[in-house]
N, C-alpha and C positions, 0 to 999 in steps of 0.2 A: 612433892607438890607438883601438880600437873597444871600446865598452862594451856589454855585453849587458843589455838591459833586460827585466826579468821582467814579463810582463803578467798581471795578475790576471784570472781568469775573470769575465766579466760576469754579474752576477746578473740573473736574469729578474725583471722587475717584473710584478707581478700580485697577485691575491688569494691569500691563503693557503688551502690546501685545507681545506675544512670537513669535520669529522668527522661523519659521519652516524650517527645513533642507530638501530640496527636495530630497536629496540623502539618507535620513534616512531609508525610507522603502526599498530601494534597498540594503542598507547595511544589514538590518535585514534579507532580503531574502538570501543574500550571506552567512551570518552567519549561517542561518538555514540549507542551503544546505551543508555547510562545516561540520557542526556538525553531520549531518545525512548522510554523503556521503557513508559510508559503508553500511548502511541500504538501501539506494536508489540503490546502485550497486547490492546488493543481491536481492532486489525486482525486478529489471530489469532482472537479470539473471534467476530468477524463472518465470517471466512473458513471456519471449521470446518463450519458447516451447508452451505455451498456445496460444500465438498470431500466431505462426506457424501453429498450428492445425486449428484454425479458418480461416486463410487465405487460407490454402490448401483446406478446405472444400468448398469454394466458387469458386474454379478454375475449368477450363474445364478438360476433361479427358486427353488431350494432354499436358496441361501445368503442371499438378500435378507432384510434385517432379522433376521439371526441374530446370534449372539455374535461372529462374525468380522467385523471391520470392514474388512479388506483383501481384495480379490477373490482367491479361489483360482485362478480362471481368468477371463480377460478376454473378455467377450462384447460386442464392439462392434456385433454384429448386432442388438442390442436397439433401437438407434436406427432401424433399418430395419423391425423388426417392429412398431414403433409405427404406421407408416403402413398396415400390414395390419390393425391392430386397429381404428383409427378413421380417418375421412377428415380427416387433420390439415391437409392443404393447404386444404381448404374452410374449416375453422375458422380457419386463419391469415388467409385473406382476410376473413372476418367480423371478426376482431379488428382487422385493419388498417383496415377500413372504419369500425368503431366509433371507434377511437382517432384516426385522421386527421381524420374529419369532426367529431368532438367537439372536437378541438383547434382546428381551423379556425373552427368556430362560436364557441368561447370567445374567440378573439382578435378576431373580428369584433364581438362584442358587448361585450367587456370593455374594449377600448382606448378607445372613445368614452366609456363610462361612467366609467372611471378618469380620463380627461382632464377631464371635466366636474366631478368631485369634487376634482381637484387644482388646476386652473387657472382655471376659470370661476367668477365671483363671482355667486351667486344666492341668494335667500332660502331658507332651509331646507337648505342644503348640508350643514352639520354634522349635522343631524338625520337626513338620508338616509344619511350615512356611518355613523352609529351603528346604523341599521337594517341596513346591510350587514354590519357587525361582528356584530350579533345573529344574522343569518341564518347566519353561520359556525358559531355555537354550536348550531344546530338540527340534531339527528341526522336522517339521511335516513329512518330507520325511522318517525319520527313522522308524516311526510306520505306514507308508502308506500301506505296504504289509500286515501285520497281520490284520489291520483294514479293508482293502478291502476284505480279505478272510472272515472275520466275517460278513460283510454286504452282501456278496454273499450268504453265507449260510442262512442269514435271508431273502433273496429274495427282498432286498430293493435297489439294484443297478439299476441305470437308473432313480432314483427319487432324489428329494432334501432332503429326510429325513436323509440319512447318513451324510449330512452337518449340519442339524438343530439340531438333537437329541443330539450330544455331547455338545452343548452349554447349555442344560438343566442339564447337569451333572457336568461339571468342565471346567473352563477357567482360567488358572494360572495367566495370565497377569491382568485380571479383578479383581480377588481376591486380588492380590498384590496391585493394584492401589486403590481399595476401602478400603483395610485394612489401608494403609497409610493415607488416608483421614479421616477415623474414629478416628485415633489417635489424630487428631487435634481438635476433639470435646471434650470439658471438661467433665469429668466424673460427675461433680456436677449436670448437667442437667438430666442425667439418674438417679442418686440417688434421686433427688427431685421428679421425676416422680414416682419412686417406693414408696417414702414416701407418696405420694398422693393416693396410692392404685393401681398403674399400675403394671401389671406383666411384665415379660421380653419382651414378644412379643408386648404388648401395648406400652411400653416405646420405643422400636425400631420403631414401626409404627408411633407413634404420636410425638416423639421427635427427634430421631436420623435421620430418613429418611428426614423429612422436613429441618433439619439443614445441611444435606449432599447433597442437590440438585445440587450444582455445581460439586461436585465430581462424583455423579451418572450421571449427564449430560455428563461430559467429558468421563467417561468410556463407556457410551452408544454410544457416537459419535465415539469413537475409534472402537468399535465393528461394528457399522453400516458401517463405511467407509471401514473397512477391508473386511467384507463380500460382500459389494457392488462391490469391485474391485477384489475379489478373483477369480483366474483363475485356480490354481492348483487343488483345491478340486472339482469344477464342471467338470474339464476335466477328472478326474479319475472316478467319480461316475455317471455323467450324459452324458458322451461323446457318449454313444451308443444310447441315446434317445434325439433327437433334440427338442422334444416338451417340455422338462424340462430344456432347456438351459437357463442360465441367460444372461444378457447383455454382461458381460465380455467375455463369450465364443462365443456369437453370432458374434463377430467381425471376427471370422474365416470364416464366410460365405462369406465374400467379397473376399476371395482368390480364384481366378479362376484356371483353369488347366495350362494356359500359361501366364496369366497376373493378376495383382492386381489392382482393381479400387481404387486408393489411395484417390481420392477426396471423394468418397462415404464412404470409411472407416474413413476418418477424419471427415466427417459430422456426422457419427454415434458416433464417439468418442466424438465429441463436445457435442452432445445431452446426452451422458452418463455422461459427466462431470458436466453438469448443475445442476442436483439434489444434488450432493455432495457439490458443491460450494454454492448453495442457503442454504442448511442445515447448513453449517459451518458459513455463514454470520449471520444467525439468532441465532445461539448458541455459537458464538465466545466468548461472555463475560463470560458465564458459563464455557466454555471450558478452557479459560485462567485462570480463578479463580480456577477451580478444579485442573488443572495441577500445579498451583503455590503452593497450600496448601498441595498437596500430598507429598512434599519433606520437610515439616517442621519438622516432627518427624520420627525417624527411629525405 
């Protein structure tokens, strides 16, 4: 006699299906917006002027700076008309020459000075550092007249050299920023390099500078952006010679006798802004890290 055995269906072992909340992603988005609301508002406030410049750059002559903020017709040819109005390529070369040479001169002079104030022990070091800080508080307009008289006697007015040469001698803000960053580098690394046979210069070149790349990059970016946008200095020293004008001063060429071509001026402004924005985007990690570490030690 045979008995039929009923087999129960085997239950699948595993995790129970999780019910997903369709509103979960939306709630996360709202939470992120709420927690970052102040940052988003500030980002929007800083972005609106840039958006205004680019929108005005593609407007027609009659619509520029009118009550209408959105272009009725898009005129991208304004970016090409700028080159017919002024020699923009020549002014770009002048700006690059001014910014690159000034940044290079700043690094050449500021790194040894900052190292001497941060690591070397000598009498009067703190007093000299206080003088450096005091020089940061001195407005450039105060010394503009005696410096201009000096460069006139040297016969260098009308050129970019009165703007470039001072960066090879002294820049208070750069010395202060690099000195603060050098203080964050442990002295043990410098001592270990000296034990291995390095002299003072070799220890700085092979140990301190590679470890200080974020601070050096941040200081160099500060100098480059300042010189790229500098208007006061070129106006004083190169105002009489248009061949040596940088981009910041070339915007004055769009001012006519009776009217200003605002759309072309905004197009030129947009093109001047692009190199600085691109440079910051590529160097923002080193820039933020360098600025963060400069305030660790006093």
